[in-house]
FIDREN-453214 format. One record per atom (N, C-alpha, C): x, y, z. Coordinates in steps of 0.02 Angstrom, whole numbers, padded with zeros to 5 digits, always signed. Layout:
BEGIN
XYZ;...
This chain:
BEGIN
+02433+00306-00366;+02372+00339-00344;+02374+00412-00363;+02321+00435-00393;+02319+00503-00417;+02318+00552-00359;+02350+00607-00367;+02350+00659-00316;+02308+00718-00337;+02269+00711-00391;+02231+00767-00417;+02162+00773-00385;+02139+00719-00346;+02072+00721-00317;+02075+00704-00244;+02041+00743-00203;+02032+00727-00133;+01968+00686-00125;+01963+00644-00073;+01902+00605-00059;+01847+00654-00040;+01791+00648-00074;+01736+00694-00061;+01724+00740-00119;+01760+00733-00175;+01745+00774-00233;+01801+00821-00250;+01787+00865-00295;+01840+00909-00320;+01855+00968-00275;+01829+00966-00213;+01841+01022-00168;+01915+01029-00154;+01938+01092-00146;+02009+01105-00133;+02020+01119-00060;+01971+01102-00017;+01977+01114+00054;+02027+01065+00084;+02085+01089+00107;+02137+01045+00136;+02154+01069+00206;+02103+01096+00241;+02115+01122+00308;+02135+01067+00356;+02186+01081+00397;+02207+01034+00449;+02252+00979+00425;+02276+00981+00363;+02317+00927+00337;+02391+00948+00337;+02434+00899+00350;+02506+00912+00345;+02528+00894+00275;+02560+00940+00241;+02579+00929+00172;+02655+00935+00164;+02680+00898+00118;+02749+00908+00096;+02747+00935+00026;+02789+00980+00008;+02785+01015-00056;+02845+00996-00099;+02831+00966-00157;+02884+00956-00206;+02883+01012-00257;+02826+01048-00258;+02820+01105-00303;+02782+01159-00266;+02798+01221-00279;+02766+01276-00242;+02691+01279-00255;+02667+01254-00312;+02596+01260-00330;+02558+01194-00322;+02589+01139-00304;+02555+01074-00301;+02568+01039-00235;+02519+01040-00188;+02529+01005-00124;+02523+00930-00134;+02561+00892-00095;+02560+00819-00099;+02537+00792-00031;+02483+00750-00031;+02455+00724+00031;+02485+00655+00044;+02509+00645+00103;+02537+00581+00121;+02482+00529+00129;+02501+00464+00127;+02452+00409+00131;+02414+00411+00197;+02449+00423+00252;+02416+00426+00317;+02364+00482+00319;+02381+00538+00288;+02335+00594+00286;+02274+00578+00244;+02284+00541+00188;+02228+00522+00146;+02181+00475+00184;+02209+00429+00222;+02167+00384+00261;+02128+00422+00314;+02159+00474+00341;+02124+00515+00391;+02065+00551+00359;+02075+00576+00297;+02020+00609+00260;+01963+00559+00247;+01982+00499+00225;+01931+00448+00211;+01891+00431+00273;+01926+00422+00330;+01892+00405+00392;+01843+00459+00412;+01863+00523+00404;+01819+00579+00422;+01758+00581+00377;+01769+00573+00312;+01714+00575+00264;+01665+00517+00277;+01692+00459+00292;+01649+00401+00305;+01608+00413+00368;+01638+00441+00418;+01602+00454+00480;+01544+00502+00468;+01555+00552+00425;+01501+00600+00409;+01447+00568+00367;+01466+00519+00326;+01416+00489+00280;+01376+00433+00312;+01400+00406+00368;+01368+00348+00398;+01294+00361+00417;+01275+00417+00449;+01204+00425+00467;+01157+00419+00408;+01178+00444+00350;+01135+00439+00291;+01126+00367+00269;+01180+00329+00270;+01176+00259+00249;+01135+00218+00299;+01146+00230+00363;+01109+00192+00414;+01035+00205+00408;+01016+00269+00398;+00945+00286+00393;+00912+00252+00334;+00950+00244+00279;+00922+00213+00219;+00917+00138+00224;+00959+00107+00265;+00961+00034+00267;+00944+00003+00334;+00923+00043+00382;+00911+00019+00449;+00857-00034+00451;+00801-00021+00416;+00745-00068+00417;+00765-00135+00387;+00802-00133+00332;+00822-00195+00300;+00871-00234+00344;+00914-00199+00380;+00962-00232+00423;+00927-00267+00480;+00878-00232+00512;+00845-00259+00571;+00800-00317+00554;+00772-00318+00493;+00724-00370+00474;+00758-00432+00446;+00823-00432+00440;+00858-00489+00409;+00888-00534+00463;+00858-00594+00474;+00884-00638+00525;+00951-00670+00508;+00971-00668+00446;+01032-00702+00426;+01094-00667+00454;+01087-00603+00474;+01145-00566+00499;+01168-00591+00567;+01126-00631+00600;+01143-00654+00667;+01179-00720+00668;+01187-00751+00609;+01219-00817+00606;+01290-00808+00580;+01338-00838+00610;+01408-00829+00590;+01437-00892+00561;+01482-00882+00516;+01516-00939+00484;+01591-00935+00497;+01612-00889+00537;+01682-00884+00556;+01718-00828+00522;+01688-00795+00473;+01720-00740+00437;+01675-00680+00441;+01704-00622+00451;+01666-00561+00459;+01692-00507+00411;+01646-00467+00387;+01663-00410+00346;+01632-00350+00379;+01671-00301+00399;+01644-00244+00435;+01627-00188+00387;+01566-00160+00395;+01545-00104+00355;+01573-00040+00383;+01560+00016+00347;+01588+00080+00368;+01553+00108+00429;+01497+00076+00452;+01463+00101+00511;+01488+00066+00574;+01546+00030+00569;+01578-00003+00625;+01536-00060+00654;+01486-00084+00617;+01447-00142+00639;+01473-00203+00602;+01483-00257+00639;+01508-00318+00607;+01453-00351+00567;+01467-00360+00503;+01420-00396+00459;+01444-00467+00455;+01408-00512+00487;+01429-00582+00491;+01429-00613+00422;+01479-00654+00409;+01483-00689+00345;+01444-00754+00350;+01381-00750+00373;+01338-00808+00376;+01308-00818+00308;+01309-00880+00285;+01286-00893+00218;+01320-00843+00173;+01386-00846+00172;+01430-00795+00143;+01404-00757+00084;+01369-00789+00038;+01346-00755-00022;+01300-00697-00005;+01252-00709+00039;+01203-00656+00056;+01237-00598+00089;+01277-00612+00140;+01307-00559+00179;+01360-00521+00139;+01400-00556+00101;+01452-00523+00062;+01422-00477+00009;+01370-00500-00025;+01338-00459-00076;+01306-00397-00045;+01276-00405+00014;+01247-00347+00047;+01301-00298+00069;+01357-00325+00092;+01412-00281+00112;+01437-00241+00052;+01444-00274-00005;+01466-00239-00065;+01416-00184-00085;+01351-00198-00078;+01301-00146-00092;+01310-00085-00048;+01320-00097+00017;+01328-00042+00064;+01392-00002+00049;+01447-00038+00036;+01510-00003+00021;+01503+00040-00041;+01472+00013-00093;+01463+00050-00155;+01418+00111-00144;+01368+00104-00100;+01325+00162-00085;+01364+00217-00050;+01406+00198-00002;+01447+00247+00034;+01495+00281-00014;+01526+00242-00058;+01574+00270-00106;+01539+00320-00152;+01478+00303-00174;+01442+00348-00218;+01424+00413-00183;+01401+00408-00121;+01382+00469-00084;+01443+00511-00069;+01498+00479-00053;+01559+00515-00035;+01598+00541-00095;+01577+00521-00156;+01611+00543-00217;+01685+00525-00215;+01698+00464-00195;+01768+00441-00191;+01795+00431-00261;+01858+00450-00271;+01890+00441-00336;+01896+00366-00350;+01891+00348-00414;+01891+00278-00433;+01954+00241-00411;+02011+00276-00416;+02074+00243-00398;+02082+00234-00323;+02038+00266-00283;+02042+00260-00210;+01990+00212-00182;+01948+00183-00224;+01893+00141-00199;+01918+00079-00163;+01967+00045-00192;+01993-00016-00161;+02026+00000-00094;+02062+00055-00091;+02095+00075-00029;+02043+00087+00026;+01990+00121+00009;+01938+00135+00059;+01903+00070+00081;+01881+00029+00032;+01843-00031+00048;+01884-00080+00090;+01947-00090+00071;+01989-00137+00108;+02005-00112+00178;+02002-00046+00187;+02016-00018+00253;+01960-00034+00303;+01903-00057+00278;+01846-00073+00323;+01844-00147+00341;+01891-00188+00316;+01892-00259+00333;+01911-00268+00406;+01884-00322+00436;+01900-00339+00505;+01906-00414+00512;+01943-00435+00562;+01948-00505+00583;+01966-00550+00524;+01924-00600+00510;+01940-00649+00458;+01949-00618+00390;+01906-00568+00375;+01912-00535+00310;+01978-00496+00305;+01999-00466+00360;+02062-00429+00360;+02121-00477+00350;+02118-00534+00382;+02172-00584+00373;+02175-00606+00300;+02118-00616+00270;+02117-00636+00200;+02146-00581+00156;+02129-00518+00169;+02155-00462+00128;+02230-00455+00137;+02255-00465+00197;+02327-00461+00207;+02363-00514+00167;+02332-00573+00160;+02363-00625+00119;+02363-00605+00046;+02312-00568+00023;+02310-00543-00046;+02367-00493-00057;+02378-00449-00008;+02431-00399-00013;+02499-00434-00017;+02508-00485+00024;+02572-00521+00023;+02583-00555-00045;+02529-00579-00075;+02535-00614-00139;+02546-00566-00197;+02505-00515-00200;+02507-00468-00257;+02555-00411-00246;+02570-00396-00184;+02607-00336-00169;+02559-00279-00154;+02577-00235-00107;+02531-00182-00086;+02512-00136-00143;+02561-00117-00185;+02546-00071-00239;+02498-00101-00289;+02510-00163-00309;+02466-00195-00358;+02397-00209-00328;+02395-00226-00264;+02330-00240-00232;+02286-00178-00231;+02313-00121-00213;+02273-00060-00210;+02262-00030-00279;+02300-00051-00329;+02293-00023-00396;+02240-00059-00438;+02214-00116-00414;+02164-00153-00453;+02100-00113-00460;+02064-00125-00513;+02000-00090-00525;+01947-00115-00476;+01894-00075-00470;+01840-00094-00425;+01807-00159-00448;+01800-00169-00513;+01769-00230-00538;+01811-00291-00519;+01877-00284-00524;+01921-00340-00505;+01916-00354-00430;+01915-00300-00391;+01908-00309-00318;+01842-00342-00300;+01789-00320-00334;+01722-00349-00321;+01720-00423-00338;+01750-00441-00394;+01752-00512-00413;+01793-00553-00363;+01847-00522-00338;+01890-00557-00290;+01851-00571-00225;+01815-00521-00201;+01774-00530-00140;+01719-00581-00152;+01688-00577-00210;+01633-00623-00225;+01656-00695-00227;+01714-00707-00259;+01739-00776-00263;+01757-00803-00194;+01781-00759-00150;+01802-00781-00083;+01743-00793-00037;+01697-00745-00034;+01644-00748+00016;+01576-00769-00012;+01573-00784-00077;+01510-00806-00107;+01520-00874-00139;+01520-00928-00100;+01527-00995-00128;+01473-01009-00180;+01490-01050-00229;+01444-01064-00283;+01380-01096-00258;+01386-01141-00209;+01325-01175-00185;+01277-01126-00151;+01305-01075-00117;+01262-01026-00084;+01230-00978-00134;+01267-00962-00186;+01237-00921-00239;+01180-00958-00273;+01189-01023-00282;+01136-01063-00312;+01075-01066-00266;+01086-01066-00200;+01030-01066-00153;+00990-01001-00159;+01025-00945-00167;+00991-00881-00176;+00951-00881-00241;+00980-00909-00293;+00945-00912-00357;+00881-00954-00351;+00886-01010-00315;+00827-01052-00305;+00774-01016-00264;+00796-00979-00214;+00749-00941-00173;+00711-00890-00214;+00746-00857-00260;+00713-00808-00303;+00663-00842-00349;+00683-00897-00379;+00640-00930-00428;+00581-00966-00396;+00587-00984-00332;+00532-01019-00298;+00495-00975-00248;+00513-00911-00247;+00481-00865-00199;+00408-00855-00219;+00362-00864-00172;+00291-00860-00186;+00255-00814-00136;+00204-00781-00160;+00162-00740-00118;+00115-00784-00078;+00107-00770-00014;+00064-00810+00030;+00004-00769+00050;-00056-00793+00033;-00117-00758+00052;-00119-00688+00025;-00132-00640+00070;-00136-00570+00050;-00072-00532+00067;-00017-00569+00078;+00046-00537+00097;+00084-00507+00038;+00053-00459+00004;+00084-00428-00054;+00146-00388-00035;+00143-00351+00019;+00200-00309+00040;+00260-00352+00057;+00248-00405+00096;+00303-00449+00116;+00334-00484+00056;+00291-00507+00010;+00316-00541-00050;+00359-00495-00092;+00336-00433-00103;+00373-00386-00145;+00440-00368-00114;+00441-00355-00048;+00503-00336-00014;+00555-00392-00020;+00534-00454-00007;+00582-00509-00010;+00603-00523-00082;+00558-00512-00129;+00575-00525-00200;+00632-00479-00222;+00626-00414-00207;+00678-00366-00227;+00743-00379-00190;+00739-00404-00129;+00799-00421-00092;+00838-00477-00128;+00802-00529-00149;+00835-00583-00186;+00860-00558-00255;+00819-00517-00288;+00837-00493-00355;+00901-00452-00354;+00913-00414-00301;+00975-00374-00297;+01036-00419-00289;+01027-00476-00257;+01084-00520-00245;+01103-00561-00306;+01055-00575-00350;+01070-00613-00411;+01042-00575-00471;+01070-00518-00488;+01042-00476-00541;+01044-00509-00610;+01088-00557-00621;+01092-00588-00687;+01029-00628-00704;+00989-00647-00653;+00928-00684-00666;+00869-00638-00685;+00874-00575-00668;+00818-00529-00679;+00837-00472-00725;+00884-00484-00769;+00905-00435-00818;+00892-00464-00888;+00858-00427-00932;+00832-00358-00926;+00769-00354-00883;+00737-00295-00884;+00679-00283-00840;+00621-00329-00856;+00615-00351-00918;+00561-00397-00936;+00565-00462-00896;+00627-00485-00883;+00635-00545-00841;+00616-00531-00769;+00633-00471-00745;+00615-00451-00677;+00539-00450-00669;+00503-00425-00720;+00430-00421-00717;+00398-00490-00720;+00420-00532-00767;+00389-00598-00775;+00401-00642-00714;+00460-00638-00685;+00475-00677-00625;+00433-00654-00566;+00422-00588-00562;+00381-00560-00508;+00309-00583-00515;+00282-00580-00576;+00212-00600-00588;+00203-00675-00573;+00252-00715-00590;+00246-00787-00580;+00238-00806-00506;+00265-00766-00461;+00261-00782-00390;+00198-00757-00356;+00155-00720-00391;+00093-00695-00361;+00043-00752-00349;-00005-00740-00305;-00057-00791-00292;-00100-00799-00354;-00130-00858-00362;-00167-00874-00423;-00227-00828-00433;-00255-00801-00379;-00315-00758-00385;-00302-00695-00425;-00240-00670-00424;-00225-00607-00459;-00172-00615-00513;-00138-00673-00515;-00082-00682-00562;-00103-00671-00634;-00157-00704-00655;-00178-00701-00725;-00200-00630-00744;-00231-00594-00697;-00254-00526-00712;-00194-00479-00722;-00143-00486-00681;-00083-00444-00689;-00048-00462-00754;-00045-00526-00769;-00012-00548-00831;-00049-00523-00892;-00117-00524-00890;-00157-00501-00947;-00149-00426-00958;-00133-00389-00905;-00124-00316-00912;-00059-00299-00947;-00012-00346-00951;+00053-00337-00984;+00088-00273-00962;+00104-00267-00897;+00139-00206-00873;+00207-00199-00906;+00225-00138-00923;+00288-00125-00958;+00346-00110-00910;+00330-00093-00847;+00382-00079-00798;+00367-00119-00735;+00419-00130-00695;+00410-00168-00633;+00368-00128-00584;+00374-00062-00585;+00334-00020-00540;+00259-00028-00554;+00241-00028-00618;+00170-00035-00635;+00145-00105-00617;+00187-00155-00623;+00167-00223-00604;+00155-00228-00529;+00200-00197-00490;+00192-00198-00417;+00129-00160-00396;+00118-00103-00426;+00059-00062-00409;-00006-00100-00425;-00009-00130-00484;-00069-00166-00504;-00081-00226-00458;-00028-00262-00441;-00035-00319-00396;-00060-00297-00328;-00038-00239-00304;-00062-00214-00240;-00136-00198-00241;-00159-00165-00296;-00230-00148-00302;-00273-00211-00305;-00251-00260-00344;-00290-00322-00350;-00291-00361-00285;-00237-00357-00247;-00235-00391-00182;-00286-00360-00134;-00290-00293-00134;-00340-00260-00091;-00410-00280-00112;-00423-00284-00177;-00489-00306-00200;-00504-00377-00180;-00453-00420-00184;-00462-00490-00164;-00480-00495-00090;-00447-00455-00048;-00461-00455+00024;-00533-00434+00037;-00556-00381+00003;-00625-00358+00013;-00675-00412-00008;-00662-00444-00064;-00707-00497-00088;-00710-00554-00037;-00654-00574-00010;-00653-00628+00039;-00690-00608+00102;-00684-00545+00124;-00719-00523+00183;-00795-00523+00172;-00817-00500+00113;-00888-00501+00098;-00915-00572+00095;-00877-00617+00065;-00898-00687+00060;-00903-00718+00130;-00855-00702+00172;-00855-00729+00240;-00915-00703+00279;-00931-00639+00271;-00989-00609+00304;-01054-00643+00281;-01060-00655+00216;-01120-00688+00189;-01126-00759+00215;-01071-00795+00219;-01073-00863+00245;-01094-00864+00318;-01072-00814+00357;-01092-00810+00427;-01167-00800+00433;-01195-00756+00392;-01268-00745+00393;-01305-00808+00375;-01282-00844+00324;-01315-00905+00304;-01312-00958+00359;-01257-00963+00394;-01252-01011+00448;-01300-00994+00504;-01308-00929+00520;-01355-00909+00572;-01426-00927+00552;-01444-00915+00489;-01512-00931+00465;-01524-01006+00468;-01476-01045+00447;-01484-01118+00449;-01491-01143+00520;-01454-01113+00566;-01459-01133+00636;-01528-01117+00664;-01557-01060+00645;-01624-01041+00668;-01676-01090+00641;-01670-01109+00578;-01717-01156+00548;-01714-01224+00583;-01654-01246+00599;-01647-01310+00633;-01680-01308+00702;-01673-01251+00736;-01703-01244+00803;-01779-01247+00799;-01808-01213+00751;-01881-01213+00743;-01905-01282+00724;-01868-01317+00679;-01888-01383+00658;-01888-01433+00716;-01838-01428+00760;-01836-01472+00818;-01896-01460+00864;-01915-01398+00873;-01972-01382+00916;-02036-01410+00887;-02045-01403+00822;-02107-01426+00790;-02111-01501+00791;-02054-01536+00780;-02056-01609+00782;-02071-01634+00852;-02045-01599+00902;-02057-01618+00971;-02130-01610+00989;-02162-01559+00964;-02233-01546+00979;-02279-01583+00931;-02251-01622+00885;-02292-01658+00837;-02318-01613+00782;-02284-01560+00768;-02307-01513+00717;-02295-01539+00647;-02316-01501+00599;-02311-01521+00528;-02258-01480+00491;-02214-01449+00528;-02163-01409+00496;-02183-01336+00488;-02241-01317+00516;-02265-01248+00512;-02276-01223+00583;-02260-01160+00595;-02271-01132+00662;-02345-01134+00678;-02364-01162+00736;-02436-01172+00752;-02473-01106+00763;-02539-01109+00752;-02582-01051+00763;-02602-01048+00836;-02595-00990+00865;-02613-00980+00936;-02689-00976+00944;-02715-01014+00992;-02788-01013+01006;-02809-00950+01041;-02762-00914+01069;-02779-00854+01106;-02786-00793+01061;-02736-00783+01016;-02736-00723+00974;-02750-00738+00901;-02749-00802+00883;-02763-00820+00814;-02705-00812+00766;-02645-00796+00793;-02586-00787+00750;-02538-00845+00760;-02491-00852+00710;-02441-00905+00714;-02380-00881+00752;-02365-00913+00808;-02304-00896+00845;-02288-00952+00893;-02225-00949+00919;-02201-00998+00968;-02201-00967+01037;-02202-01010+01088;-02198-00985+01156;-02265-00961+01183;-02262-00930+01242;-02323-00906+01276;-02350-00844+01242;-02416-00843+01233;-02448-00785+01202;-02452-00727+01251;-02433-00670+01229;-02434-00610+01272;-02499-00572+01268;-02544-00593+01224;-02608-00559+01218;-02654-00578+01276;-02690-00531+01307;-02733-00547+01364;-02791-00592+01344;-02813-00635+01392;-02869-00680+01380;-02934-00640+01371;-02976-00662+01322;-03041-00630+01311;-03094-00685+01307;-03145-00678+01349;-03199-00728+01350;-03246-00716+01291;-03259-00769+01252;-03304-00763+01195;-03378-00759+01215;-03391-00772+01279;-03461-00771+01302;-03480-00701+01329;-03439-00677+01376;-03455-00611+01406;-03414-00554+01377;-03365-00571+01334;-03322-00521+01301;-03276-00484+01350;-03266-00511+01409;-03222-00480+01457;-03153-00513+01455;-03101-00476+01477;-03033-00502+01477;-03016-00535+01543;-02964-00577+01541;-02940-00608+01603;-02960-00680+01611;-03005-00706+01568;-03025-00776+01573;-03051-00799+01505;-03058-00866+01499;-03085-00896+01438;-03158-00914+01448;-03188-00938+01394;-03259-00955+01399;-03271-01013+01447;-03222-01058+01453;-03230-01114+01500;-03227-01091+01572;-03195-01033+01583;-03188-01007+01651;-03240-00953+01667;-03284-00939+01620;-03332-00884+01627;-03385-00900+01680;-03395-00855+01727;-03444-00864+01780;-03515-00848+01755;-03520-00801+01708;-03586-00782+01683;-03618-00840+01645;-03576-00882+01615;-03603-00940+01579;-03639-00987+01627;-03615-00989+01688;-03645-01034+01738;-03713-01008+01762;-03730-00946+01747;-03794-00917+01770;-03851-00928+01720;-03838-00960+01663;-03892-00972+01614;-03941-01024+01641;-04003-01023+01615;-04057-01069+01639;-04079-01114+01582;-04084-01178+01596;-04107-01227+01547;-04182-01222+01538;-04207-01217+01476;-04279-01213+01463;-04314-01280+01473;-04275-01333+01480;-04305-01400+01489;-04317-01416+01562;-04264-01408+01603;-04269-01426+01674;-04269-01366+01720;-04262-01306+01691;-04261-01243+01729;-04203-01240+01780;-04152-01278+01769;-04093-01275+01812;-04040-01229+01779;-03997-01198+01821;-03946-01152+01797;-03880-01189+01782;-03842-01160+01736;-03776-01187+01721;-03770-01220+01654;-03827-01229+01617;-03822-01259+01551;-03882-01238+01510;-03874-01250+01443;-03928-01236+01397;-03971-01298+01387;-04029-01289+01353;-04074-01345+01342;-04042-01400+01300;-04002-01378+01249;-03969-01428+01207;-03918-01470+01245;-03895-01443+01302;-03846-01479+01343;-03879-01512+01404;-03945-01509+01408;-03980-01534+01468;-03971-01609+01475;-03944-01631+01531;-03933-01703+01541;-03998-01742+01548;-04049-01710+01575;-04113-01745+01583;-04146-01759+01516;-04141-01710+01471;-04170-01720+01405;-04133-01773+01366;-04068-01773+01373;-04028-01823+01339;-04043-01892+01366;-04051-01897+01433;-04065-01961+01464;-04134-01987+01445;-04183-01941+01442;-04251-01961+01426;-04256-01985+01354;-04219-01956+01309;-04222-01976+01239;-04184-02039+01224;-04141-02059+01271;-04103-02121+01262;-04043-02113+01217;-04023-02053+01202;-03964-02041+01161;-03910-02012+01204;-03851-02012+01178;-03793-01993+01219;-03772-01921+01213;-03809-01884+01172;-03786-01815+01163;-03838-01772+01131;-03830-01707+01138;-03878-01659+01110;-03880-01664+01035;-03826-01679+01004;-03824-01684+00931;-03867-01741+00907;-03865-01797+00941;-03905-01855+00921;-03980-01842+00934;-03995-01804+00987;-04065-01786+01001;-04093-01744+00945;-04055-01697+00921;-04079-01655+00866;-04091-01696+00803;-04049-01744+00789;-04057-01787+00730;-04122-01828+00737;-04135-01853+00796;-04196-01893+00807;-04259-01852+00797;-04259-01790+00824;-04317-01746+00815;-04327-01730+00742;-04272-01718+00706;-04278-01702+00634;-04308-01761+00595;-04289-01822+00614;-04315-01881+00580;-04390-01890+00594;-04410-01875+00656;-04481-01880+00674;-04523-01830+00635;-04497-01768+00628;-04534-01717+00591;-04539-01737+00518;-04486-01762+00491;-04486-01783+00420;-04535-01840+00409;-04539-01888+00455;-04585-01944+00449;-04657-01921+00453;-04670-01871+00497;-04738-01845+00503;-04759-01810+00439;-04713-01771+00409;-04729-01736+00346;-04743-01786+00290;-04707-01841+00289;-04717-01893+00238;-04785-01926+00246;-04805-01941+00308;-04869-01972+00321;-04927-01927+00302;-04919-01862+00315;-04971-01813+00298;-04980-01809+00223;-04926-01813+00186;-04929-01809+00114;-04963-01871+00084;-04951-01929+00113;-04984-01990+00089;-05060-01989+00102;-05079-01963+00159;-05151-01957+00175;-05185-01910+00126;-05150-01856+00107;-05179-01807+00061;-05188-01839-00007;-05145-01881-00029;-05149-01913-00094;-05207-01964-00096;-05220-01997-00040;-05274-02045-00037;-05342-02011-00046;-05348-01953-00018;-05411-01917-00023;-05422-01892-00095;
């Protein structure tokens, strides 16, 4: 292990450390002291990591299921090895993020990461040390350590399940945000399926809903960010269109319901499918007329011609009785032997016509 770099960068701050000196100009840090430095740096870096990953941690239900093996992150929270592939890969992501922020020297990465193992994972690592030897175990490269963890905690069948989830992941309705978030989560776990970026873009477009998929594909986005942005804009437009369509359908249903109600009323009243004309106001409407009654005889309001009292004061020129006109006189109708004033008028007209014809014949004889 190199002694030229302290954890946390090239800083020469060695305050509070116990050193042994083999040379007057070169301090040597013991292993226990190095671990103390790592623990302090990790403690300082944890708030930044937690703030960046808190939402993703809380929204992931898989962290609550255990398979008997645990890998502890640097924030002292047990990361359950449920569905080992998912949890182990996420743990590696977090560890690598902490290492990058802490500027840990490459030769110290395995020492730091293995120091965060707990329970079943710690037992497994101790068996690795016994097999390889402590020096060789801590001297392996980060890539070798990562492959070792992946082979142990990422069974092939579970990795295949993640791959299937990515390839079959689909957007539901207008859930663009949820679809995108879950897509990138799967893509990080199986990066070999979405490399290069063109594969990442095409796989993302394939999972979009059919209403916007072809439009995003036709735009041929060159970056995943542009594809995500375009899909979001088209999703908003799709939602607005659906809302307008739903509003229009509601209006049409109300209109159809009103027509059915009017049709039932007209059929019940024996109508012809047209709103009847009111005898009171002369307009077409349903229900009781609100216009006041006007008598066509006396022109006063409040009654109809059948109810008019002034009509009853008229005098018949035939019988001199009040209450009817001569054309309605029952005595005249009875005397003529016809049943109505209309028939009486026809009879008189025929008599006059016959008299005119007789007079014309007499004139021709002379």
